[in-house]
N, CA, C, O and the ligand as a Tripos MOL2 file, in Angstrom:
@<TRIPOS>MOLECULE
protein
  233   231    59     0     0
PROTEIN
NO_CHARGES

@<TRIPOS>ATOM
      1 N          13.8980   -5.6420   56.1690 N.3       1 MET1
      2 CA         12.5970   -4.7470   56.2950 C.3       1 MET1
      3 C          11.4800   -5.6790   56.9150 C.2       1 MET1
      4 O          11.6010   -6.8990   57.0250 O.2       1 MET1
      5 N          10.4520   -4.9920   57.2770 N.am      2 GLU2
      6 CA          9.4710   -5.7310   58.0460 C.3       2 GLU2
      7 C           8.0290   -5.7010   57.3030 C.2       2 GLU2
      8 O           7.5030   -4.6750   56.8700 O.2       2 GLU2
      9 N           7.5730   -6.7970   57.2440 N.am      3 ALA3
     10 CA          6.2540   -6.8140   56.5100 C.3       3 ALA3
     11 C           5.1390   -6.1310   57.3120 C.2       3 ALA3
     12 O           5.0770   -6.4100   58.5090 O.2       3 ALA3
     13 N           4.3780   -5.3910   56.8680 N.am      4 ILE4
     14 CA          3.1550   -4.5720   57.4530 C.3       4 ILE4
     15 C           1.9670   -5.3520   56.9660 C.2       4 ILE4
     16 O           1.6510   -5.4520   55.7800 O.2       4 ILE4
     17 N           1.3250   -5.9020   57.9960 N.am      5 ARG5
     18 CA          0.1330   -6.5840   57.8090 C.3       5 ARG5
     19 C          -1.1360   -5.9270   58.4800 C.2       5 ARG5
     20 O          -0.9530   -5.3370   59.5450 O.2       5 ARG5
     21 N          -2.3610   -5.9790   57.9640 N.am      6 CYS6
     22 CA         -3.4970   -5.7380   58.6870 C.3       6 CYS6
     23 C          -3.8030   -6.4660   59.8170 C.2       6 CYS6
     24 O          -3.8250   -7.6960   59.7710 O.2       6 CYS6
     25 N          -4.0840   -5.7460   61.0000 N.am      7 GLY7
     26 CA         -4.3500   -6.4080   62.2370 C.3       7 GLY7
     27 C          -5.6620   -7.2030   62.1420 C.2       7 GLY7
     28 O          -5.8590   -8.1360   62.9200 O.2       7 GLY7
     29 N          -6.4520   -6.9020   61.3260 N.am      8 LYS8
     30 CA         -7.7180   -7.5890   61.3870 C.3       8 LYS8
     31 C          -7.7490   -8.7330   60.2830 C.2       8 LYS8
     32 O          -8.0620   -9.8590   60.6710 O.2       8 LYS8
     33 N          -7.4680   -8.5500   59.0170 N.am      9 CYS9
     34 CA         -7.6360   -9.6180   58.0850 C.3       9 CYS9
     35 C          -6.1790  -10.1090   57.5740 C.2       9 CYS9
     36 O          -6.0270  -10.9850   56.7220 O.2       9 CYS9
     37 N          -5.2370   -9.4850   58.1570 N.am     10 ASN10
     38 CA         -3.8710  -10.1130   57.9570 C.3      10 ASN10
     39 C          -3.4800   -9.8980   56.4950 C.2      10 ASN10
     40 O          -2.5720  -10.5940   56.0400 O.2      10 ASN10
     41 N          -4.0960   -8.9800   55.7060 N.am     11 ARG11
     42 CA         -3.6960   -8.6880   54.4790 C.3      11 ARG11
     43 C          -2.3570   -7.9310   54.4790 C.2      11 ARG11
     44 O          -2.2040   -6.9330   55.1840 O.2      11 ARG11
     45 N          -1.4720   -8.3730   53.7480 N.am     12 LYS12
     46 CA         -0.0600   -7.5840   53.6520 C.3      12 LYS12
     47 C          -0.2800   -6.2170   53.0770 C.2      12 LYS12
     48 O          -0.8960   -6.0730   52.0210 O.2      12 LYS12
     49 N           0.2060   -5.2290   53.7460 N.am     13 LEU13
     50 CA         -0.1970   -3.8080   53.2700 C.3      13 LEU13
     51 C           1.2210   -3.1790   52.6020 C.2      13 LEU13
     52 O           1.2360   -2.1970   51.8590 O.2      13 LEU13
     53 N           2.1930   -3.8090   52.9460 N.am     14 GLY14
     54 CA          3.4070   -3.2560   52.5040 C.3      14 GLY14
     55 C           4.6940   -3.8280   53.3420 C.2      14 GLY14
     56 O           4.5680   -4.6360   54.2620 O.2      14 GLY14
     57 N           5.8830   -3.3270   52.9220 N.am     15 GLU15
     58 CA          6.9230   -3.5370   53.8370 C.3      15 GLU15
     59 C           7.8500   -2.4320   53.8630 C.2      15 GLU15
     60 O           7.9000   -1.6670   52.9000 O.2      15 GLU15
     61 N           8.6160   -2.2700   54.9130 N.am     16 GLY16
     62 CA          9.4210   -1.2230   55.0130 C.3      16 GLY16
     63 C           9.7010   -0.8860   56.5490 C.2      16 GLY16
     64 O           9.1940   -1.5730   57.4360 O.2      16 GLY16
     65 N          10.4270    0.0670   56.7880 N.am     17 GLU17
     66 CA         10.8220    0.4760   58.0810 C.3      17 GLU17
     67 C          10.0080    1.8210   58.5290 C.2      17 GLU17
     68 O           9.8430    2.7620   57.7520 O.2      17 GLU17
     69 N           9.5690    1.8050   59.7350 N.am     18 TYR18
     70 CA          8.6170    2.7930   60.1640 C.3      18 TYR18
     71 C           8.9120    3.2120   61.5930 C.2      18 TYR18
     72 O           9.3640    2.3370   62.3310 O.2      18 TYR18
     73 N           8.7390    4.3020   62.0340 N.am     19 THR19
     74 CA          8.5000    4.5860   63.6130 C.3      19 THR19
     75 C           7.0690    4.5220   63.9600 C.2      19 THR19
     76 O           6.6480    3.7420   64.8140 O.2      19 THR19
     77 N           6.2560    5.4060   63.2490 N.am     20 ARG20
     78 CA          4.8370    5.1420   63.5300 C.3      20 ARG20
     79 C           4.2730    5.3170   62.0690 C.2      20 ARG20
     80 O           4.7550    5.9680   61.1420 O.2      20 ARG20
     81 N           2.9450    4.4470   62.1180 N.am     21 LEU21
     82 CA          2.4230    4.5470   60.7580 C.3      21 LEU21
     83 C           0.9220    4.3020   60.8020 C.2      21 LEU21
     84 O           0.4920    3.3630   61.4710 O.2      21 LEU21
     85 N           0.1350    5.0700   60.1470 N.am     22 ASN22
     86 CA         -1.4290    4.8060   60.1200 C.3      22 ASN22
     87 C          -1.4830    4.3220   58.5940 C.2      22 ASN22
     88 O          -1.0480    4.9630   57.6370 O.2      22 ASN22
     89 N          -2.0060    3.2570   58.5570 N.am     23 ILE23
     90 CA         -2.4870    2.8610   57.1530 C.3      23 ILE23
     91 C          -3.7940    1.8780   57.0370 C.2      23 ILE23
     92 O          -3.9390    0.7570   57.5250 O.2      23 ILE23
     93 N          -4.5910    2.5580   56.3320 N.am     24 LYS24
     94 CA         -5.8350    1.8600   56.1070 C.3      24 LYS24
     95 C          -5.8560    0.7100   55.0940 C.2      24 LYS24
     96 O          -5.4240    0.7900   53.9440 O.2      24 LYS24
     97 N          -6.3970   -0.3400   55.6450 N.am     25 CYS25
     98 CA         -6.4660   -1.6520   54.7030 C.3      25 CYS25
     99 C          -7.6020   -1.4060   53.5770 C.2      25 CYS25
    100 O          -8.7710   -1.0610   53.7520 O.2      25 CYS25
    101 N          -6.9990   -1.6510   52.5110 N.am     26 PRO26
    102 CA         -7.9150   -1.4990   51.2960 C.3      26 PRO26
    103 C          -8.9460   -2.6310   51.1480 C.2      26 PRO26
    104 O          -9.9280   -2.5330   50.4110 O.2      26 PRO26
    105 N          -8.6770   -3.6550   51.8560 N.am     27 ARG27
    106 CA         -9.6010   -4.7720   51.8020 C.3      27 ARG27
    107 C         -10.7240   -4.6170   52.8200 C.2      27 ARG27
    108 O         -11.8940   -4.6570   52.4390 O.2      27 ARG27
    109 N         -10.4070   -4.4390   54.1130 N.am     28 CYS28
    110 CA        -11.4020   -4.4340   55.0440 C.3      28 CYS28
    111 C         -11.7970   -3.1110   55.7000 C.2      28 CYS28
    112 O         -12.7850   -2.9710   56.4210 O.2      28 CYS28
    113 N         -10.9350   -2.1710   55.3790 N.am     29 GLY29
    114 CA        -11.1420   -0.8850   55.7110 C.3      29 GLY29
    115 C         -10.8620   -0.6260   57.0690 C.2      29 GLY29
    116 O         -11.4000    0.3790   57.5340 O.2      29 GLY29
    117 N         -10.0780   -1.3620   57.8830 N.am     30 THR30
    118 CA         -9.5430   -1.1110   59.1370 C.3      30 THR30
    119 C          -8.2910   -0.2070   59.1620 C.2      30 THR30
    120 O          -7.3220   -0.4900   58.4590 O.2      30 THR30
    121 N          -8.3000    0.8200   59.9210 N.am     31 LEU31
    122 CA         -7.3620    1.7080   60.0620 C.3      31 LEU31
    123 C          -6.2220    1.0730   61.1280 C.2      31 LEU31
    124 O          -6.4750    1.0290   62.3320 O.2      31 LEU31
    125 N          -4.9940    0.6020   60.6010 N.am     32 ASN32
    126 CA         -4.1380    0.1110   61.3420 C.3      32 ASN32
    127 C          -3.1810    1.1540   61.8530 C.2      32 ASN32
    128 O          -2.5530    1.8780   61.0810 O.2      32 ASN32
    129 N          -3.0820    1.2180   63.0780 N.am     33 GLN33
    130 CA         -2.0830    2.3270   63.7980 C.3      33 GLN33
    131 C          -0.9020    1.5610   64.3040 C.2      33 GLN33
    132 O          -1.0910    0.8110   65.2620 O.2      33 GLN33
    133 N           0.1920    1.6490   63.8260 N.am     34 LEU34
    134 CA          1.3090    0.7860   63.9340 C.3      34 LEU34
    135 C           2.4950    1.6530   64.7900 C.2      34 LEU34
    136 O           2.6560    2.8640   64.6400 O.2      34 LEU34
    137 N           3.1550    0.9570   65.5530 N.am     35 LYS35
    138 CA          4.3200    1.5550   66.1380 C.3      35 LYS35
    139 C           5.5930    0.6370   65.8680 C.2      35 LYS35
    140 O           5.4770   -0.5890   65.8420 O.2      35 LYS35
    141 N           6.7390    1.2390   65.6810 N.am     36 ALA36
    142 CA          7.7620    0.4350   65.3210 C.3      36 ALA36
    143 C           8.2670   -0.5020   66.2370 C.2      36 ALA36
    144 O           8.3520   -1.6770   65.8810 O.2      36 ALA36
    145 N           8.6530   -0.1220   67.4890 N.am     37 ILE37
    146 CA          9.3110   -1.1290   68.3830 C.3      37 ILE37
    147 C           8.4270   -1.8740   69.1230 C.2      37 ILE37
    148 O           7.5770   -1.3310   69.8290 O.2      37 ILE37
    149 N           8.5530   -3.1720   69.0250 N.am     38 GLU38
    150 CA          7.5660   -4.1210   69.6550 C.3      38 GLU38
    151 C           8.5130   -4.6050   70.9010 C.2      38 GLU38
    152 O           9.7350   -4.6320   70.7570 O.2      38 GLU38
    153 N           7.8990   -4.9810   72.1100 N.am     39 PRO39
    154 CA          8.5080   -5.6960   73.1730 C.3      39 PRO39
    155 C           8.9920   -6.9180   72.5930 C.2      39 PRO39
    156 O           8.3850   -7.4100   71.6410 O.2      39 PRO39
    157 N          10.1150   -7.5090   73.1110 N.am     40 PRO40
    158 CA         10.6790   -8.7360   72.6860 C.3      40 PRO40
    159 C           9.7700   -9.7780   73.2490 C.2      40 PRO40
    160 O           9.2350   -9.6270   74.3480 O.2      40 PRO40
    161 N           9.5800  -10.9010   72.4550 N.am     41 LYS41
    162 CA          8.6970  -11.8900   72.9070 C.3      41 LYS41
    163 C           9.5720  -13.2130   73.6000 C.2      41 LYS41
    164 O           9.5220  -14.3650   73.1700 O.2      41 LYS41
    165 N          10.3190  -12.7840   74.6850 N.am     42 CYS42
    166 CA         10.9120  -13.8050   75.3910 C.3      42 CYS42
    167 C          10.2810  -14.1480   76.4820 C.2      42 CYS42
    168 O          10.0810  -13.2620   77.3120 O.2      42 CYS42
    169 N           9.8290  -15.4680   76.7420 N.am     43 ALA43
    170 CA          9.1610  -15.8630   77.7920 C.3      43 ALA43
    171 C          10.0740  -16.0340   79.0100 C.2      43 ALA43
    172 O          11.1660  -16.5930   78.9010 O.2      43 ALA43
    173 N           9.6500  -15.5800   80.0940 N.am     44 PRO44
    174 CA         10.4180  -15.5020   81.2800 C.3      44 PRO44
    175 C          10.5130  -17.1380   81.8230 C.2      44 PRO44
    176 O          11.4840  -17.6200   82.4070 O.2      44 PRO44
    177 N           9.4260  -17.7520   81.5220 N.am     45 ARG45
    178 CA          9.6010  -19.2970   81.8640 C.3      45 ARG45
    179 C          10.5500  -20.0730   81.2890 C.2      45 ARG45
    180 O          10.7100  -19.9460   80.0750 O.2      45 ARG45
    181 N          11.3320  -20.9840   81.9910 N.am     46 ALA46
    182 CA         12.3000  -21.8780   81.3280 C.3      46 ALA46
    183 C          11.3400  -22.8620   80.4730 C.2      46 ALA46
    184 O          10.2230  -23.2370   80.8310 O.2      46 ALA46
    185 N          12.0440  -23.2260   79.1910 N.am     47 PRO47
    186 CA         11.3110  -24.1990   78.5660 C.3      47 PRO47
    187 C          11.3890  -25.7600   79.0820 C.2      47 PRO47
    188 O          10.6070  -26.6480   78.7440 O.2      47 PRO47
    189 N          12.3720  -25.8810   79.8680 N.am     48 ASN48
    190 CA         12.5670  -27.1870   80.3750 C.3      48 ASN48
    191 C          11.6780  -27.5440   81.6550 C.2      48 ASN48
    192 O          11.5680  -28.6820   82.1130 O.2      48 ASN48
    193 N          11.1980  -26.6540   82.0480 N.am     49 THR49
    194 CA         10.3160  -26.7230   83.3100 C.3      49 THR49
    195 C           8.9210  -27.4990   82.8550 C.2      49 THR49
    196 O           8.3110  -27.1130   81.8580 O.2      49 THR49
    197 N           8.5480  -28.3980   83.4940 N.am     50 GLN50
    198 CA          7.1880  -29.0930   83.3550 C.3      50 GLN50
    199 C           6.1580  -28.2110   83.6880 C.2      50 GLN50
    200 O           6.3670  -27.4140   84.6020 O.2      50 GLN50
    201 N           5.0800  -28.2110   83.1090 N.am     51 GLU51
    202 CA          4.0020  -27.4190   83.2900 C.3      51 GLU51
    203 C           3.0620  -28.1220   84.0240 C.2      51 GLU51
    204 O           2.4560  -29.0560   83.4990 O.2      51 GLU51
    205 N           2.8530  -27.7750   85.2320 N.am     52 ALA52
    206 CA          2.0950  -28.3300   86.0590 C.3      52 ALA52
    207 C           0.7810  -27.9530   86.1920 C.2      52 ALA52
    208 O           0.0020  -28.4530   87.0030 O.2      52 ALA52
    209 N           0.4880  -26.9690   85.3110 N.am     53 SER53
    210 CA         -0.8090  -26.4890   85.2920 C.3      53 SER53
    211 C          -1.6650  -27.3550   84.4160 C.2      53 SER53
    212 O          -2.8910  -27.2610   84.4880 O.2      53 SER53
    213 N          -1.1070  -28.1590   83.6270 N.am     54 HIS54
    214 CA         -1.7820  -29.0160   82.6350 C.3      54 HIS54
    215 C          -1.6560  -30.5590   83.2380 C.2      54 HIS54
    216 O          -0.7110  -31.3210   83.0340 O.2      54 HIS54
    217 N          -2.6570  -30.7890   83.9070 N.am     55 GLY55
    218 CA         -2.6990  -31.9540   84.6170 C.3      55 GLY55
    219 C          -3.3800  -33.1720   83.9970 C.2      55 GLY55
    220 O          -4.1650  -33.9210   84.5780 O.2      55 GLY55
    221 N          -2.9610  -33.2600   82.7120 N.am     56 THR56
    222 CA         -3.7810  -34.2560   81.8640 C.3      56 THR56
    223 C          -3.0710  -35.6530   81.9460 C.2      56 THR56
    224 O          -1.9490  -35.7680   81.4510 O.2      56 THR56
    225 N          -3.6120  -36.5910   82.4800 N.am     57 ASN57
    226 CA         -3.0100  -38.0450   82.5560 C.3      57 ASN57
    227 C          -3.4210  -38.6920   81.2740 C.2      57 ASN57
    228 O          -4.6170  -38.6180   80.9910 O.2      57 ASN57
    229 N          -2.6590  -39.2840   80.4960 N.am     58 LEU58
    230 CA         -3.1350  -40.1940   79.2980 C.3      58 LEU58
    231 C          -2.8740  -41.5280   79.8800 C.2      58 LEU58
    232 O          -3.1230  -42.5440   79.2310 O.2      58 LEU58
    233 ZN         -7.6080   -5.6200   56.4790 Zn       59 ZN59
@<TRIPOS>BOND
     1     1     2 1
     2     2     3 1
     3     3     4 2
     4     3     5 am
     5     5     6 1
     6     6     7 1
     7     7     8 2
     8     7     9 am
     9     9    10 1
    10    10    11 1
    11    11    12 2
    12    11    13 am
    13    13    14 1
    14    14    15 1
    15    15    16 2
    16    15    17 am
    17    17    18 1
    18    18    19 1
    19    19    20 2
    20    19    21 am
    21    21    22 1
    22    22    23 1
    23    23    24 2
    24    23    25 am
    25    25    26 1
    26    26    27 1
    27    27    28 2
    28    27    29 am
    29    29    30 1
    30    30    31 1
    31    31    32 2
    32    31    33 am
    33    33    34 1
    34    34    35 1
    35    35    36 2
    36    35    37 am
    37    37    38 1
    38    38    39 1
    39    39    40 2
    40    39    41 am
    41    41    42 1
    42    42    43 1
    43    43    44 2
    44    43    45 am
    45    45    46 1
    46    46    47 1
    47    47    48 2
    48    47    49 am
    49    49    50 1
    50    50    51 1
    51    51    52 2
    52    51    53 am
    53    53    54 1
    54    54    55 1
    55    55    56 2
    56    55    57 am
    57    57    58 1
    58    58    59 1
    59    59    60 2
    60    59    61 am
    61    61    62 1
    62    62    63 1
    63    63    64 2
    64    63    65 am
    65    65    66 1
    66    66    67 1
    67    67    68 2
    68    67    69 am
    69    69    70 1
    70    70    71 1
    71    71    72 2
    72    71    73 am
    73    73    74 1
    74    74    75 1
    75    75    76 2
    76    75    77 am
    77    77    78 1
    78    78    79 1
    79    79    80 2
    80    79    81 am
    81    81    82 1
    82    82    83 1
    83    83    84 2
    84    83    85 am
    85    85    86 1
    86    86    87 1
    87    87    88 2
    88    87    89 am
    89    89    90 1
    90    90    91 1
    91    91    92 2
    92    91    93 am
    93    93    94 1
    94    94    95 1
    95    95    96 2
    96    95    97 am
    97    97    98 1
    98    98    99 1
    99    99   100 2
   100    99   101 am
   101   101   102 1
   102   102   103 1
   103   103   104 2
   104   103   105 am
   105   105   106 1
   106   106   107 1
   107   107   108 2
   108   107   109 am
   109   109   110 1
   110   110   111 1
   111   111   112 2
   112   111   113 am
   113   113   114 1
   114   114   115 1
   115   115   116 2
   116   115   117 am
   117   117   118 1
   118   118   119 1
   119   119   120 2
   120   119   121 am
   121   121   122 1
   122   122   123 1
   123   123   124 2
   124   123   125 am
   125   125   126 1
   126   126   127 1
   127   127   128 2
   128   127   129 am
   129   129   130 1
   130   130   131 1
   131   131   132 2
   132   131   133 am
   133   133   134 1
   134   134   135 1
   135   135   136 2
   136   135   137 am
   137   137   138 1
   138   138   139 1
   139   139   140 2
   140   139   141 am
   141   141   142 1
   142   142   143 1
   143   143   144 2
   144   143   145 am
   145   145   146 1
   146   146   147 1
   147   147   148 2
   148   147   149 am
   149   149   150 1
   150   150   151 1
   151   151   152 2
   152   151   153 am
   153   153   154 1
   154   154   155 1
   155   155   156 2
   156   155   157 am
   157   157   158 1
   158   158   159 1
   159   159   160 2
   160   159   161 am
   161   161   162 1
   162   162   163 1
   163   163   164 2
   164   163   165 am
   165   165   166 1
   166   166   167 1
   167   167   168 2
   168   167   169 am
   169   169   170 1
   170   170   171 1
   171   171   172 2
   172   171   173 am
   173   173   174 1
   174   174   175 1
   175   175   176 2
   176   175   177 am
   177   177   178 1
   178   178   179 1
   179   179   180 2
   180   179   181 am
   181   181   182 1
   182   182   183 1
   183   183   184 2
   184   183   185 am
   185   185   186 1
   186   186   187 1
   187   187   188 2
   188   187   189 am
   189   189   190 1
   190   190   191 1
   191   191   192 2
   192   191   193 am
   193   193   194 1
   194   194   195 1
   195   195   196 2
   196   195   197 am
   197   197   198 1
   198   198   199 1
   199   199   200 2
   200   199   201 am
   201   201   202 1
   202   202   203 1
   203   203   204 2
   204   203   205 am
   205   205   206 1
   206   206   207 1
   207   207   208 2
   208   207   209 am
   209   209   210 1
   210   210   211 1
   211   211   212 2
   212   211   213 am
   213   213   214 1
   214   214   215 1
   215   215   216 2
   216   215   217 am
   217   217   218 1
   218   218   219 1
   219   219   220 2
   220   219   221 am
   221   221   222 1
   222   222   223 1
   223   223   224 2
   224   223   225 am
   225   225   226 1
   226   226   227 1
   227   227   228 2
   228   227   229 am
   229   229   230 1
   230   230   231 1
   231   231   232 2
@<TRIPOS>SUBSTRUCTURE
     1 MET1         2 RESIDUE 1 A MET
     2 GLU2         6 RESIDUE 1 A GLU
     3 ALA3        10 RESIDUE 1 A ALA
     4 ILE4        14 RESIDUE 1 A ILE
     5 ARG5        18 RESIDUE 1 A ARG
     6 CYS6        22 RESIDUE 1 A CYS
     7 GLY7        26 RESIDUE 1 A GLY
     8 LYS8        30 RESIDUE 1 A LYS
     9 CYS9        34 RESIDUE 1 A CYS
    10 ASN10       38 RESIDUE 1 A ASN
    11 ARG11       42 RESIDUE 1 A ARG
    12 LYS12       46 RESIDUE 1 A LYS
    13 LEU13       50 RESIDUE 1 A LEU
    14 GLY14       54 RESIDUE 1 A GLY
    15 GLU15       58 RESIDUE 1 A GLU
    16 GLY16       62 RESIDUE 1 A GLY
    17 GLU17       66 RESIDUE 1 A GLU
    18 TYR18       70 RESIDUE 1 A TYR
    19 THR19       74 RESIDUE 1 A THR
    20 ARG20       78 RESIDUE 1 A ARG
    21 LEU21       82 RESIDUE 1 A LEU
    22 ASN22       86 RESIDUE 1 A ASN
    23 ILE23       90 RESIDUE 1 A ILE
    24 LYS24       94 RESIDUE 1 A LYS
    25 CYS25       98 RESIDUE 1 A CYS
    26 PRO26      102 RESIDUE 1 A PRO
    27 ARG27      106 RESIDUE 1 A ARG
    28 CYS28      110 RESIDUE 1 A CYS
    29 GLY29      114 RESIDUE 1 A GLY
    30 THR30      118 RESIDUE 1 A THR
    31 LEU31      122 RESIDUE 1 A LEU
    32 ASN32      126 RESIDUE 1 A ASN
    33 GLN33      130 RESIDUE 1 A GLN
    34 LEU34      134 RESIDUE 1 A LEU
    35 LYS35      138 RESIDUE 1 A LYS
    36 ALA36      142 RESIDUE 1 A ALA
    37 ILE37      146 RESIDUE 1 A ILE
    38 GLU38      150 RESIDUE 1 A GLU
    39 PRO39      154 RESIDUE 1 A PRO
    40 PRO40      158 RESIDUE 1 A PRO
    41 LYS41      162 RESIDUE 1 A LYS
    42 CYS42      166 RESIDUE 1 A CYS
    43 ALA43      170 RESIDUE 1 A ALA
    44 PRO44      174 RESIDUE 1 A PRO
    45 ARG45      178 RESIDUE 1 A ARG
    46 ALA46      182 RESIDUE 1 A ALA
    47 PRO47      186 RESIDUE 1 A PRO
    48 ASN48      190 RESIDUE 1 A ASN
    49 THR49      194 RESIDUE 1 A THR
    50 GLN50      198 RESIDUE 1 A GLN
    51 GLU51      202 RESIDUE 1 A GLU
    52 ALA52      206 RESIDUE 1 A ALA
    53 SER53      210 RESIDUE 1 A SER
    54 HIS54      214 RESIDUE 1 A HIS
    55 GLY55      218 RESIDUE 1 A GLY
    56 THR56      222 RESIDUE 1 A THR
    57 ASN57      226 RESIDUE 1 A ASN
    58 LEU58      230 RESIDUE 1 A LEU
    59 ZN59       233 GROUP 0 **** ****
């Protein structure tokens, strides 16, 4: 199961499985509109590659 949290205050609203869900946070009143399938968070960059953008020399 997947925890459902408020997108604003991060309060846990419940848990379960859903395809689409509208749920109003009782704490801050934000209407959270949730969709089930999130895109996978796989970074296309190789982790071993040195980041040249951070040119900090210590
Ligand atoms: Zn909230």
